[in-house]
VEXLUM-747170 format. One record per atom (N, C-alpha, C, O, CB): residue number from 1; x, y, z; atom name. Coordinates in steps of 0.02 Angstrom, whole numbers. Glycine has a CB too. Layout:
BEGIN
 num      X      Y      Z atomo
 NUM      X      Y      Z    CA
...
//
This chain:
BEGIN
 num      X      Y      Z atomo
   1   2333    496  -4875     N
   1   2336    492  -4803    CA
   1   2265    503  -4777     C
   1   2231    549  -4799     O
   1   2387    544  -4774    CB
   2   2245    462  -4730     N
   2   2180    470  -4697    CA
   2   2187    516  -4637     C
   2   2242    522  -4609     O
   2   2151    400  -4676    CB
   3   2133    548  -4618     N
   3   2136    594  -4562    CA
   3   2156    559  -4497     C
   3   2186    590  -4453     O
   3   2070    630  -4553    CB
   4   2139    495  -4489     N
   4   2157    458  -4429    CA
   4   2232    447  -4424     C
   4   2258    431  -4370     O
   4   2121    390  -4428    CB
   5   2268    454  -4480     N
   5   2341    446  -4480    CA
   5   2378    510  -4459     C
   5   2439    509  -4452     O
   5   2364    424  -4549    CB
   6   2341    564  -4450     N
   6   2372    626  -4427    CA
   6   2380    621  -4352     C
   6   2331    619  -4315     O
   6   2329    689  -4448    CB
   7   2441    620  -4329     N
   7   2456    609  -4258    CA
   7   2475    675  -4224     C
   7   2487    726  -4256     O
   7   2513    559  -4251    CB
   8   2477    672  -4158     N
   8   2495    729  -4117    CA
   8   2562    758  -4140     C
   8   2611    721  -4148     O
   8   2497    710  -4043    CB
   9   2565    823  -4149     N
   9   2627    857  -4169    CA
   9   2634    867  -4244     C
   9   2679    904  -4265     O
   9   2684    819  -4144    CB
  10   2592    834  -4285     N
  10   2598    842  -4357    CA
  10   2567    907  -4380     C
  10   2516    929  -4352     O
  10   2564    783  -4393    CB
  11   2596    938  -4431     N
  11   2570    999  -4460    CA
  11   2518    982  -4513     C
  11   2522    929  -4545     O
  11   2628   1042  -4491    CB
  12   2470   1026  -4522     N
  12   2418   1016  -4573    CA
  12   2395   1083  -4600     C
  12   2409   1136  -4571     O
  12   2359    976  -4544    CB
  13   2359   1080  -4655     N
  13   2330   1141  -4684    CA
  13   2254   1131  -4688     C
  13   2230   1078  -4707     O
  13   2360   1156  -4755    CB
  14   2218   1184  -4671     N
  14   2145   1182  -4673    CA
  14   2119   1206  -4741     C
  14   2156   1235  -4780     O
  14   2115   1225  -4617    CB
  15   2057   1191  -4753     N
  15   2023   1210  -4816    CA
  15   2027   1285  -4830     C
  15   2030   1305  -4888     O
  15   1950   1188  -4814    CB
  16   2028   1327  -4778     N
  16   2031   1399  -4787    CA
  16   2102   1426  -4795     C
  16   2112   1487  -4802     O
  16   1998   1434  -4728    CB
  17   2152   1381  -4795     N
  17   2222   1402  -4806    CA
  17   2263   1409  -4743     C
  17   2324   1414  -4747     O
  17   2223   1466  -4843    CB
  18   2231   1410  -4685     N
  18   2268   1416  -4622    CA
  18   2305   1351  -4606     C
  18   2286   1297  -4629     O
  18   2220   1434  -4565    CB
  19   2357   1357  -4567     N
  19   2397   1299  -4546    CA
  19   2386   1285  -4472     C
  19   2365   1329  -4435     O
  19   2472   1310  -4561    CB
  20   2401   1225  -4452     N
  20   2394   1207  -4382    CA
  20   2438   1149  -4363     C
  20   2472   1119  -4405     O
  20   2322   1191  -4367    CB
  21   2437   1133  -4298     N
  21   2473   1077  -4271    CA
  21   2424   1034  -4232     C
  21   2386   1060  -4190     O
  21   2533   1100  -4225    CB
  22   2423    969  -4246     N
  22   2376    924  -4213    CA
  22   2397    914  -4141     C
  22   2456    906  -4125     O
  22   2374    856  -4250    CB
  23   2348    915  -4096     N
  23   2361    909  -4025    CA
  23   2332    845  -3994     C
  23   2335    836  -3934     O
  23   2333    969  -3988    CB
  24   2305    800  -4035     N
  24   2278    737  -4010    CA
  24   2291    680  -4058     C
  24   2318    691  -4113     O
  24   2202    744  -3997    CB
  25   2273    620  -4038     N
  25   2280    560  -4081    CA
  25   2212    528  -4093     C
  25   2209    468  -4109     O
  25   2327    510  -4048    CB
  26   2158    566  -4087     N
  26   2091    539  -4096    CA
  26   2079    519  -4169     C
  26   2116    537  -4214     O
  26   2038    590  -4074    CB
  27   2026    480  -4179     N
  27   2007    458  -4246    CA
  27   1934    475  -4258     C
  27   1896    432  -4281     O
  27   2020    382  -4255    CB
  28   1914    537  -4243     N
  28   1844    557  -4249    CA
  28   1836    613  -4300     C
  28   1885    634  -4332     O
  28   1815    578  -4181    CB
  29   1774    637  -4308     N
  29   1762    691  -4356    CA
  29   1781    759  -4329     C
  29   1784    807  -4367     O
  29   1689    692  -4376    CB
  30   1796    765  -4265     N
  30   1824    827  -4237    CA
  30   1890    810  -4204     C
  30   1897    759  -4171     O
  30   1775    860  -4187    CB
  31   1938    855  -4214     N
  31   2005    845  -4186    CA
  31   2025    908  -4148     C
  31   2001    963  -4162     O
  31   2057    830  -4242    CB
  32   2069    900  -4099     N
  32   2093    956  -4059    CA
  32   2159    980  -4088     C
  32   2205    939  -4098     O
  32   2101    936  -3983    CB
  33   2165   1044  -4101     N
  33   2224   1070  -4136    CA
  33   2239   1141  -4116     C
  33   2196   1177  -4090     O
  33   2215   1066  -4211    CB
  34   2301   1161  -4128     N
  34   2322   1231  -4123    CA
  34   2322   1258  -4194     C
  34   2358   1233  -4237     O
  34   2393   1239  -4088    CB
  35   2281   1309  -4206     N
  35   2273   1336  -4274    CA
  35   2301   1406  -4277     C
  35   2289   1448  -4233     O
  35   2198   1336  -4294    CB
  36   2340   1419  -4329     N
  36   2370   1484  -4341    CA
  36   2329   1520  -4394     C
  36   2339   1511  -4454     O
  36   2445   1477  -4364    CB
  37   2282   1561  -4370     N
  37   2239   1600  -4414    CA
  37   2251   1673  -4403     C
  37   2309   1696  -4403     O
  37   2164   1583  -4403    CB
  38   2197   1712  -4393     N
  38   2206   1782  -4376    CA
  38   2244   1787  -4310     C
  38   2283   1833  -4299     O
  38   2137   1818  -4371    CB
  39   2231   1739  -4266     N
  39   2267   1731  -4203    CA
  39   2285   1658  -4197     C
  39   2256   1616  -4233     O
  39   2225   1755  -4141    CB
  40   2332   1640  -4155     N
  40   2347   1570  -4142    CA
  40   2304   1548  -4083     C
  40   2308   1575  -4028     O
  40   2424   1559  -4126    CB
  41   2262   1498  -4096     N
  41   2214   1475  -4046    CA
  41   2213   1398  -4045     C
  41   2231   1366  -4094     O
  41   2144   1503  -4060    CB
  42   2191   1370  -3989     N
  42   2181   1298  -3984    CA
  42   2107   1284  -3979     C
  42   2070   1320  -3946     O
  42   2219   1270  -3922    CB
  43   2086   1231  -4013     N
  43   2016   1212  -4012    CA
  43   2002   1155  -4059     C
  43   2048   1125  -4087     O
  43   1972   1272  -4029    CB
  44   1938   1141  -4068     N
  44   1917   1086  -4111    CA
  44   1913   1108  -4184     C
  44   1893   1164  -4199     O
  44   1850   1059  -4088    CB
  45   1932   1063  -4229     N
  45   1924   1074  -4301    CA
  45   1890   1011  -4329     C
  45   1902    956  -4305     O
  45   1993   1088  -4336    CB
  46   1849   1021  -4380     N
  46   1820    963  -4414    CA
  46   1874    929  -4455     C
  46   1914    963  -4488     O
  46   1760    985  -4458    CB
  47   1876    863  -4453     N
  47   1927    827  -4491    CA
  47   1918    837  -4566     C
  47   1967    833  -4603     O
  47   1924    753  -4474    CB
  48   1856    849  -4589     N
  48   1846    860  -4661    CA
  48   1871    928  -4685     C
  48   1873    940  -4745     O
  48   1773    852  -4677    CB
  49   1889    972  -4638     N
  49   1919   1036  -4658    CA
  49   1994   1032  -4668     C
  49   2025   1079  -4692     O
  49   1903   1089  -4605    CB
  50   2025    976  -4650     N
  50   2097    966  -4659    CA
  50   2107    940  -4730     C
  50   2080    888  -4749     O
  50   2126    915  -4606    CB
  51   2146    977  -4770     N
  51   2155    958  -4840    CA
  51   2222    924  -4854     C
  51   2227    884  -4900     O
  51   2150   1019  -4884    CB
  52   2272    939  -4813     N
  52   2337    905  -4822    CA
  52   2374    905  -4756     C
  52   2362    948  -4712     O
  52   2379    938  -4878    CB
  53   2420    857  -4749     N
  53   2459    852  -4687    CA
  53   2531    837  -4703     C
  53   2547    808  -4755     O
  53   2429    796  -4641    CB
  54   2575    858  -4658     N
  54   2646    850  -4668    CA
  54   2671    792  -4624     C
  54   2660    792  -4564     O
  54   2684    915  -4651    CB
  55   2703    744  -4655     N
  55   2731    688  -4619    CA
  55   2797    709  -4586     C
  55   2825    760  -4604     O
  55   2742    627  -4666    CB
  56   2821    670  -4537     N
  56   2884    688  -4504    CA
  56   2944    698  -4550     C
  56   2991    733  -4533     O
  56   2901    636  -4453    CB
  57   2943    666  -4609     N
  57   2998    674  -4657    CA
  57   2994    739  -4697     C
  57   3037    754  -4738     O
  57   3001    615  -4704    CB
  58   2940    779  -4685     N
  58   2934    844  -4717    CA
  58   2890    845  -4779     C
  58   2878    898  -4807     O
  58   3000    869  -4735    CB
  59   2866    787  -4802     N
  59   2825    785  -4862    CA
  59   2752    800  -4845     C
  59   2727    780  -4793     O
  59   2830    716  -4896    CB
  60   2718    835  -4891     N
  60   2648    851  -4883    CA
  60   2607    800  -4922     C
  60   2624    782  -4978     O
  60   2632    923  -4907    CB
  61   2552    777  -4892     N
  61   2509    727  -4923    CA
  61   2437    750  -4920     C
  61   2414    777  -4870     O
  61   2516    658  -4888    CB
  62   2400    740  -4975     N
  62   2329    756  -4976    CA
  62   2291    709  -4930     C
  62   2313    652  -4919     O
  62   2300    752  -5049    CB
  63   2236    732  -4902     N
  63   2198    693  -4854    CA
  63   2139    660  -4889     C
  63   2105    691  -4930     O
  63   2173    738  -4795    CB
  64   2127    596  -4873     N
  64   2069    559  -4897    CA
  64   2019    556  -4840     C
  64   2038    546  -4782     O
  64   2089    487  -4922    CB
  65   1955    564  -4856     N
  65   1903    565  -4804    CA
  65   1866    499  -4802     C
  65   1857    465  -4853     O
  65   1854    622  -4817    CB
  66   1844    481  -4742     N
  66   1803    421  -4733    CA
  66   1732    436  -4754     C
  66   1713    494  -4763     O
  66   1806    395  -4660    CB
  67   1692    384  -4761     N
  67   1622    393  -4779    CA
  67   1585    433  -4725     C
  67   1543    475  -4741     O
  67   1587    324  -4789    CB
  68   1601    421  -4662     N
  68   1570    458  -4607    CA
  68   1588    532  -4611     C
  68   1545    575  -4600     O
  68   1592    429  -4539    CB
  69   1651    548  -4625     N
  69   1672    618  -4630    CA
  69   1637    654  -4687     C
  69   1619    712  -4681     O
  69   1748    622  -4640    CB
  70   1626    619  -4742     N
  70   1591    648  -4799    CA
  70   1519    662  -4781     C
  70   1492    715  -4799     O
  70   1595    601  -4860    CB
  71   1486    616  -4745     N
  71   1417    627  -4723    CA
  71   1411    686  -4676     C
  71   1365    726  -4682     O
  71   1389    564  -4690    CB
  72   1458    693  -4629     N
  72   1457    750  -4583    CA
  72   1470    815  -4621     C
  72   1439    866  -4605     O
  72   1510    740  -4527    CB
  73   1514    813  -4670     N
  73   1527    872  -4712    CA
  73   1464    894  -4749     C
  73   1448    953  -4750     O
  73   1584    858  -4762    CB
  74   1429    846  -4779     N
  74   1368    861  -4815    CA
  74   1314    890  -4769     C
  74   1279    937  -4788     O
  74   1342    799  -4851    CB
  75   1308    862  -4709     N
  75   1260    887  -4661    CA
  75   1279    959  -4640     C
  75   1235   1002  -4634     O
  75   1257    841  -4599    CB
  76   1343    970  -4629     N
  76   1367   1036  -4611    CA
  76   1353   1087  -4665     C
  76   1332   1143  -4651     O
  76   1442   1034  -4596    CB
  77   1363   1068  -4728     N
  77   1350   1112  -4785    CA
  77   1275   1127  -4791     C
  77   1256   1183  -4807     O
  77   1376   1081  -4850    CB
  78   1232   1077  -4777     N
  78   1160   1087  -4782    CA
  78   1136   1137  -4728     C
  78   1090   1176  -4740     O
  78   1122   1019  -4774    CB
  79   1167   1135  -4670     N
  79   1147   1179  -4615    CA
  79   1177   1249  -4623     C
  79   1141   1300  -4618     O
  79   1167   1149  -4548    CB
  80   1243   1252  -4634     N
  80   1278   1316  -4633    CA
  80   1295   1345  -4701     C
  80   1314   1403  -4707     O
  80   1341   1307  -4595    CB
  81   1287   1303  -4753     N
  81   1301   1328  -4820    CA
  81   1369   1328  -4839     C
  81   1386   1348  -4895     O
  81   1276   1392  -4829    CB
//
């Protein structure tokens, strides 16, 4: 599943293990979501931090990244480590 296929209302899991619900239908490297971490908050998440998503039928699918998402991830790692 590509990150652009994650639609509003779908559940997903982030690289750090937290879960969230997608709040937009964008197809960019940042997405708007409600994330359940130490607190439940709404905000932007990088699409390359999403590792799997749940389809409406309840199945979890691993996420495939686009070339652009991989480049942004590498740039992010070079800056922030």
